C-alpha positions, 0 to 999 in steps of 0.5 A: 274474831274475824281477824283471827279467822283470816290469819288462820285461813292465810296460814292454811293457804300458805301451808297448802302452797308448800305442800303442793310445791313438795308434791310437785318436787317429789313427782319431779324426782320420781319422773327423773328415775332411770327406767328401761321398758320390758315385756313378759308373759306368764300363765297361772290359775288366775289373773292376779297370780299370772301378773305376779309371775309376769313381773318375775319374767320381766325381771329375768328379761331385764337381767338378760340385757345386763353383763359384767360385774353389775350382773354378777352382783345382782344375781348373787343378791337376786333374793333382795331384788325379787323381795322388792319386785313391786318397787322395781318392776313398775308401771305394769299394764296388761296388754293381752290376756286369755283366761279360761275356767273349767270344772277341775281347773282354770288358767289364765295367760297374761302378757304385760308391759312394764318399767325397770326402775334402775334408780332403785336397783343401783340403790340396793346395790349401794346398800348391799355393798355397804352392808358387806363393808365394801364386799370382801375388800373391806377394812382388812385389805389395804388397796392402793389406787392409781389413775393415769391419764392422757389427752390428745395434743396433735395428730400427724397425718401421713400421705399414701406412700405410692411405688410405681414400676414400668416395664418396656418390651422393644420389637424390630421388624424389616429387612435385616438381611439386607443390612447384613449383606452391606457389611459383606458385599461392598458392591451391593452397598447401595441396594442394601442401604436402601433396603435398610431404611424399611427397618422399624422398632415398636415398644410396649410399656406396662405400668404398675404399682402398689399403695401403702397407707400409714396410720395417723399418729396421735401425740399425747400429753399428760393430764396435769391435774391428775390429783383431781381425778385421783380424789374424785374416784377416791371419794366415790370408793370411800362413800361405798366403804372401800378404803384405798390408801392415799398415794402420798402415804404410799410415796412416804412409807413405801418408796413408790414414785409420785403419781405425776411421772406415771401420766408422763410415761403413759402419755409417751407409751406407744402401746398405751401402757406403762413400761413393764419394768416400771409397773413391776417395780411399783407392784414389788414395792407395794407387796413389800409394804404388805398391800393386798390389792391395786387398782390401776385406771388408764384414761385417755381423751383421744379425740375432739369434734364440734357437735353440729346439733349443739355447737358444743365441743365433744371430747371422747375417749376410753379407759381401762381399769385393772384390779391386781391381786398382790398377795401371791408370788406373782401379781395377777389380775383378778378383774378388768373393764374397758369403757368409753366416755365423752364430754361436751363444753363450749371450749375445747379444753372445758370439754376435755375436763368434762370428759375426764370428770365423767370418766372419773365417775365411771371408773369409780362405779367400775371399781366398786362392782369389781371389788364387790366380787372379790 
């Protein structure tokens, strides 16, 4: 009997340890939630109602810090967020309150400090996108998606060009009349010559100029593993029920060029864009193939430096994302965004890969937000 009791105690002990471990893991997960701190104030007839109003005011203050497609998506579905306000506006503490009670009415004004749980917001946005089938860009649309990427290979620096100019002024002083007389009156030649020795000349030089600085030129090369970036973004879009047609299917069925040469043309471009004739030809073939939209993401890593704090290489760059509508006579932009990104690693090439991986994740988020509006 004692042995059976000891076994039960051991089982309970192990179960307690498991529950503690689960609780710790859950606590760690909650602690990692993205939060932004806000303050707000509100007045109502009692403290509880004033605090509830202040939560809504805190939510409005948070919206004031947002912009672009994310803000538009939240505002379009704001009721969803307000219904879940207690899970979004968290860690509420009253920092000041002034309440008065009277015979006819009572008022209470409270000031609160709270945190906005952005992890919950991002989750609600994804759920909304999935419930809508990826916004209006759902299964009825055929969407093409193309990533082009380039990385800095070398940098040519130019010295300042300096142009100088000089102006000289010459002056003469002395008895020039005696010199003239020597040419006419030979008898007074000796006197004239002696007098001419006293003639002097003075000169003055003014130096000026201008300086011209030529901007350093960066030489880019095409990123060789473009399929990796294409697949990363495509996977994120698929997870959010935004279906894109694989580029290899477009090559075989619509006659467009394989995706590799586009990055090479992008790397050689002085303007950071695909040549207009190349882009128009691609759009024409996609329209003839009855595709309705194309998402074009151009990504570049344009700088490397050593982070003095960590000793790691830091690669940085920027990307431009544009969504084009192909249904009309002419293609038109229906959404665009520009973002900067970076990546760190011990080796320079690995830092570039990390930066591009971060860019791919960011690109997918931007595209999801853009398409959910259309």
